[in-house]
C-alpha positions as CSV (number, residue, x, y, z in Angstrom):
1,M,40.6,149.8,45.7
2,P,40.0,146.4,44.1
3,A,42.3,143.7,45.5
4,N,43.7,142.6,42.1
5,R,43.6,143.2,38.4
6,N,40.9,140.7,37.7
7,A,38.5,142.3,40.2
8,L,39.2,145.7,38.6
9,V,38.4,144.4,35.2
10,R,35.2,142.9,36.5
11,Y,34.1,146.1,38.3
12,K,34.8,148.2,35.2
13,T,33.0,145.9,32.9
14,L,29.9,145.8,35.2
15,D,30.0,149.6,35.5
16,A,30.0,150.0,31.7
17,C,27.1,147.6,31.3
18,L,25.0,149.2,34.1
19,R,25.6,152.7,32.6
20,N,24.4,151.5,29.1
21,R,20.7,152.1,29.3
22,Q,20.2,151.2,25.7
23,R,20.0,147.6,26.7
24,K,18.4,145.6,29.5
25,W,21.0,143.5,31.4
26,T,20.1,140.2,33.0
27,L,22.5,138.5,35.3
28,D,23.4,136.0,32.5
29,D,24.2,139.0,30.2
30,L,26.5,140.5,32.8
31,I,28.3,137.2,33.3
32,E,28.8,136.9,29.6
33,K,30.3,140.4,29.3
34,V,32.6,139.9,32.3
35,S,33.8,136.6,30.9
36,E,34.6,138.3,27.5
37,A,36.4,141.1,29.2
38,L,38.6,138.7,31.3
39,Y,39.5,136.8,28.2
40,E,40.3,140.0,26.3
41,Y,42.4,141.7,28.9
42,E,43.7,138.9,31.1
43,G,43.6,135.9,28.7
44,L,41.4,133.9,31.0
45,D,39.2,131.5,29.1
46,K,37.5,129.7,32.0
47,G,34.7,132.3,32.2
48,I,33.4,133.6,35.5
49,S,31.0,132.0,38.0
50,R,27.5,133.3,38.7
51,R,28.4,133.6,42.4
52,T,31.4,135.8,41.7
53,V,29.4,138.3,39.6
54,Q,26.7,138.4,42.3
55,A,29.3,139.0,44.9
56,D,30.9,141.8,42.7
57,L,27.5,143.5,42.4
58,Q,27.0,143.4,46.2
59,M,30.6,144.7,46.7
60,M,29.9,147.6,44.4
61,R,26.7,148.4,46.4
62,S,28.6,148.4,49.7
63,D,30.9,151.0,51.3
64,K,33.9,148.6,51.3
65,L,35.4,150.1,48.1
66,G,33.7,153.5,48.6
67,Y,31.5,152.9,45.5
68,F,28.0,152.9,47.1
69,A,26.8,152.0,43.7
70,P,23.0,152.5,43.3
71,I,22.4,149.2,41.6
72,V,18.7,148.2,41.3
73,V,16.9,145.2,39.8
74,I,13.9,146.0,37.6
75,D,11.1,143.5,37.3
76,K,13.2,141.2,39.4
77,K,15.3,140.5,36.3
78,Y,17.2,143.5,34.8
79,Y,20.1,145.2,36.4
80,T,20.9,148.9,36.1
81,Y,21.9,152.1,38.0
82,E,19.0,153.9,39.6
83,D,21.0,157.2,38.9
84,P,21.6,157.4,35.1
85,A,24.6,159.7,35.8
86,Y,26.3,157.4,38.2
87,S,29.7,155.6,37.5
88,I,32.3,154.1,39.8
89,T,34.8,156.4,38.0
90,N,33.0,159.4,39.4
91,I,33.1,158.5,43.1
92,P,34.1,161.3,45.4
93,L,37.6,161.3,47.0
94,S,37.8,160.0,50.6
95,D,39.5,161.9,53.4
96,G,42.4,159.5,53.1
97,D,42.6,160.0,49.3
98,L,42.6,163.8,49.8
99,S,45.4,163.6,52.4
100,R,47.6,161.4,50.2
101,M,47.0,163.7,47.2
102,N,47.8,166.7,49.3
103,E,51.1,165.2,50.2
104,A,51.8,164.3,46.6
105,V,51.1,167.9,45.5
106,E,53.5,169.2,48.0
107,V,56.2,166.9,46.8
108,L,55.6,167.8,43.1
109,K,55.7,171.5,43.9
110,Q,59.3,171.2,44.9
111,F,60.2,170.8,41.2
112,K,58.5,174.0,40.1
113,G,61.9,175.9,40.0
114,F,63.1,173.8,37.1
115,S,62.1,174.8,33.6
116,H,61.9,171.1,32.5
117,F,58.9,170.8,34.8
118,T,57.0,173.7,33.2
119,A,54.4,171.3,31.7
120,L,54.1,169.5,35.1
121,N,53.3,172.9,36.7
122,E,49.9,172.9,35.1
123,V,49.2,169.3,36.3
124,V,50.3,170.3,39.8
125,Q,48.0,173.4,39.7
126,K,45.1,171.3,38.7
127,L,45.8,168.9,41.5
128,E,46.0,171.7,43.9
129,D,42.8,173.3,42.8
130,H,41.0,169.9,43.1
131,V,42.5,168.9,46.5
132,Y,42.3,172.3,48.1
133,S,38.7,172.8,47.0
134,T,37.7,169.9,49.3
135,A,40.5,169.9,51.9
136,R,42.1,172.4,54.2
137,K,45.4,173.8,53.0
138,S,48.3,172.6,55.2
139,A,52.0,173.4,55.4
140,P,54.4,171.2,53.5
141,V,56.1,168.4,55.4
142,I,58.8,167.7,52.8
143,D,61.3,170.3,51.7
144,F,63.8,169.4,49.1
145,E,67.1,171.1,48.7
146,K,66.9,173.5,45.9
147,N,68.4,176.8,44.7
148,E,66.1,178.5,42.2
149,S,68.6,181.3,41.7
150,L,71.1,179.1,40.0
151,K,72.2,180.3,36.6
152,G,71.3,178.2,33.5
153,L,68.3,176.3,34.9
154,H,66.2,177.7,32.1
155,Y,68.2,175.6,29.6
156,L,67.1,172.4,31.2
157,D,64.0,171.8,29.1
158,E,65.8,172.7,25.8
159,L,68.7,170.3,26.7
160,Y,66.2,167.6,27.7
161,Q,64.3,167.9,24.5
162,A,67.6,167.7,22.5
163,V,68.3,164.3,24.2
164,I,64.9,162.9,23.6
165,Q,64.6,164.2,20.0
166,Q,68.3,163.6,19.3
167,H,69.0,167.2,18.1
168,T,72.4,168.7,17.8
169,L,72.9,172.1,19.5
170,R,75.3,175.1,19.2
171,I,76.3,176.2,22.7
172,E,78.1,179.4,23.7
173,Y,80.1,178.4,26.7
174,Q,82.7,180.0,29.0
175,S,84.3,177.8,31.6
176,F,85.7,179.4,34.8
177,S,89.2,179.1,33.5
178,A,88.5,180.6,30.0
179,R,89.1,184.3,29.4
180,L,86.6,184.4,26.5
181,P,83.5,182.4,25.6
182,Q,83.6,179.9,22.8
183,T,80.8,178.5,20.6
184,F,80.8,174.8,19.5
185,T,78.4,172.1,18.4
186,F,77.4,169.7,21.1
187,H,75.5,166.4,21.2
188,V,73.8,166.0,24.5
189,W,73.4,162.4,25.8
190,W,72.0,162.9,29.3
191,L,71.6,165.4,32.0
192,K,73.4,165.0,35.4
193,E,72.7,166.7,38.7
194,F,75.3,166.9,41.5
195,K,74.9,168.9,44.7
196,N,72.2,171.1,43.1
197,R,74.3,171.9,40.0
198,W,73.3,170.6,36.6
199,F,75.5,169.3,33.8
200,A,74.9,168.4,30.1
201,V,76.9,165.3,29.2
202,G,77.8,164.4,25.6
203,V,80.4,165.0,22.9
204,C,81.6,168.0,21.0
205,D,82.3,167.7,17.2
206,S,85.9,168.9,17.7
207,K,86.6,166.5,20.6
208,Q,85.9,162.8,20.5
209,Y,85.7,162.3,24.3
210,T,82.8,162.7,26.7
211,M,82.4,166.2,28.2
212,N,80.5,167.7,31.1
213,L,79.1,171.2,30.5
214,A,77.8,173.0,33.5
215,L,74.5,174.8,32.8
216,D,75.6,177.8,34.8
217,R,78.5,178.4,32.4
218,M,76.3,178.4,29.3
219,L,75.7,181.8,27.7
220,G,73.4,180.6,24.9
221,I,71.9,177.6,23.1
222,T,70.6,177.4,19.5
223,P,69.5,174.4,17.4
224,A,72.0,173.0,14.8
225,P,69.7,171.2,12.4
226,D,72.4,171.2,9.7
227,I,74.7,168.8,11.7
228,D,73.7,165.2,12.2
229,Y,73.3,164.1,15.8
230,I,75.9,161.7,17.2
231,A,74.0,159.3,19.3
232,N,75.2,157.6,22.5
233,Q,76.0,154.0,21.4
234,H,77.7,152.5,24.4
235,L,77.8,154.6,27.6
236,D,75.5,153.7,30.5
237,P,75.4,156.6,33.0
238,D,75.4,154.3,36.0
239,V,78.5,152.5,34.8
240,Y,80.1,155.8,33.6
241,Y,79.9,157.3,37.1
242,R,80.5,154.1,39.1
243,D,84.1,154.9,40.1
244,V,83.8,158.6,40.9
245,I,82.4,161.0,43.3
246,G,80.7,163.8,41.4
247,V,80.8,164.3,37.6
248,S,84.5,164.5,36.6
249,V,85.4,161.2,34.9
250,S,88.7,160.4,33.3
251,A,88.8,157.8,30.6
252,R,92.4,157.1,31.2
253,M,92.6,157.0,35.0
254,R,92.0,153.8,36.9
255,P,90.2,153.9,40.2
256,A,92.5,153.6,43.2
257,K,92.0,152.5,46.8
258,V,91.6,155.6,49.0
259,R,92.0,155.1,52.8
260,L,90.7,157.8,55.1
261,F,90.7,158.3,58.8
262,V,87.5,159.8,60.1
263,S,87.4,161.3,63.6
264,Q,85.0,159.9,66.2
265,F,82.8,163.0,65.9
266,H,82.4,162.8,62.1
267,A,82.3,159.0,61.9
268,P,78.5,158.6,62.4
269,Y,77.8,161.0,59.6
270,V,80.2,159.3,57.2
271,E,78.8,155.8,58.0
272,T,75.2,156.8,57.6
273,K,75.8,158.8,54.5
274,P,78.7,157.1,52.6
275,L,81.0,159.2,50.4
276,H,80.7,156.6,47.7
277,Q,79.0,153.3,47.0
278,S,82.3,151.5,47.4
279,Q,82.9,152.8,50.9
280,Q,83.6,150.2,53.6
281,V,84.9,150.5,57.2
282,V,88.2,148.6,57.4
283,E,89.2,149.5,60.9
284,R,87.6,150.9,64.1
285,R,89.8,152.8,66.5
286,P,89.0,154.5,69.9
287,D,89.3,157.9,68.3
288,G,87.5,157.1,65.0
289,I,87.3,154.8,62.0
290,V,89.3,154.1,58.8
291,I,87.2,153.8,55.6
292,Q,88.2,152.7,52.2
293,L,86.9,153.9,48.8
294,T,87.7,152.7,45.3
295,V,87.5,155.8,43.2
296,Q,89.3,158.0,40.8
297,H,91.2,161.0,42.1
298,N,89.2,164.0,40.9
299,F,88.3,167.5,42.1
300,E,85.1,166.4,43.8
301,L,87.0,163.8,45.9
302,E,89.4,166.5,47.1
303,K,86.5,168.9,47.9
304,E,84.6,166.2,49.8
305,I,87.7,165.4,52.0
306,L,88.4,169.1,52.5
307,G,84.9,169.7,53.6
308,F,85.5,167.6,56.7
309,G,88.4,169.8,57.7
310,E,90.4,168.4,60.6
311,G,87.8,165.6,60.9
312,M,89.2,163.6,58.0
313,Q,92.8,162.6,57.1
314,V,94.1,160.9,53.9
315,L,96.1,157.8,54.8
316,E,96.7,156.6,51.2
317,P,97.5,157.0,48.4
318,E,100.4,159.3,49.1
319,R,99.8,161.5,46.1
320,L,96.3,162.4,47.3
321,R,97.6,162.9,50.8
322,R,100.2,165.4,49.6
323,V,97.6,167.3,47.5
324,I,95.3,167.6,50.5
325,I,98.2,168.7,52.8
326,R,99.2,171.4,50.2
327,R,95.6,172.7,49.9
328,L,95.1,172.8,53.7
329,Q,98.4,174.6,54.1
330,A,97.4,177.1,51.4
331,G,94.2,177.7,53.4
332,V,96.1,178.3,56.6
333,D,98.4,180.7,54.8
334,A,95.4,182.6,53.5
335,Y,94.2,183.1,57.1
336,T,97.5,183.9,58.6
337,K,99.0,186.3,56.1
338,P,98.8,190.0,57.0
339,E,95.6,191.6,55.9
340,T,95.7,194.3,53.2
341,P,95.0,197.7,54.7
342,V,91.6,199.1,53.9
343,A,91.8,202.4,52.1
344,T,90.4,205.4,53.9
345,D,89.8,209.0,52.8
346,T,93.1,210.1,54.3
347,Q,95.2,207.5,52.3
348,V,96.5,208.3,48.9
């Protein structure tokens, strides 16, 4: 690959000249064309030296860039390609190129489960066909976490287009706590993924606060062209989620300092994969570490703490500590209460 943009402009200009057989190209003609191109694309008005163009022609002839350009000089004066069909843009891929493309294909294939990447599937297929026609197929070396059986993934593309094109939608939705579904107009501002679950974030006409709608709770989506789209005027997703773990954000709750004791066994995992960007180790003990986060108290925070079981304890704030104790106790009670007898054929 050329070392810099100027070299790339020079090589492409020389290639275009040498492919143009309607004109005979002297070295002076090539120098003039290259100088014009550098001025047009790079704003360089100093021109180019004779030695530089001669070196470029020699470089294109060589194997250093993989071009092997069949440049010949006719009558010791005119430069052209010996093969009329040759162009540096048609050079074959090297083994290294094929290897890197193969790796890229395997990475891109991980996104095939999402409807948003339907158009990308065709590109990936073309890449596969090209790469595998000249290189041996190999097993993937990168495997992303994915769950293609998740409900609602087929809505991704429609929601994405609604954001890009600023279209209002009517969404039929039933939350886990609702007995019946409801239909409302929704203005999608962005899409959010958290732990392999997707959410549409925006505002509803009847509510003036930002909402997260889980795609797996959507029952149907239809366009609402009769209702003007309410655009996002001020919220930056990075700032919006700055003080939370997950997707649940309260406009009224201020982030609080959360101190957690992490046992020695779990400490390496928590240190190498922080629970939140604000995490810092404030104390090291023989049996573990104490970390501090500055976050809002939400469902995702509780779930993250509970996921470590006995390996993590809330030191403060007291309210969060009581909530975790209550939920852990409820879990113990669920395991220790007498089991309901299983009905048999002899039981009424």
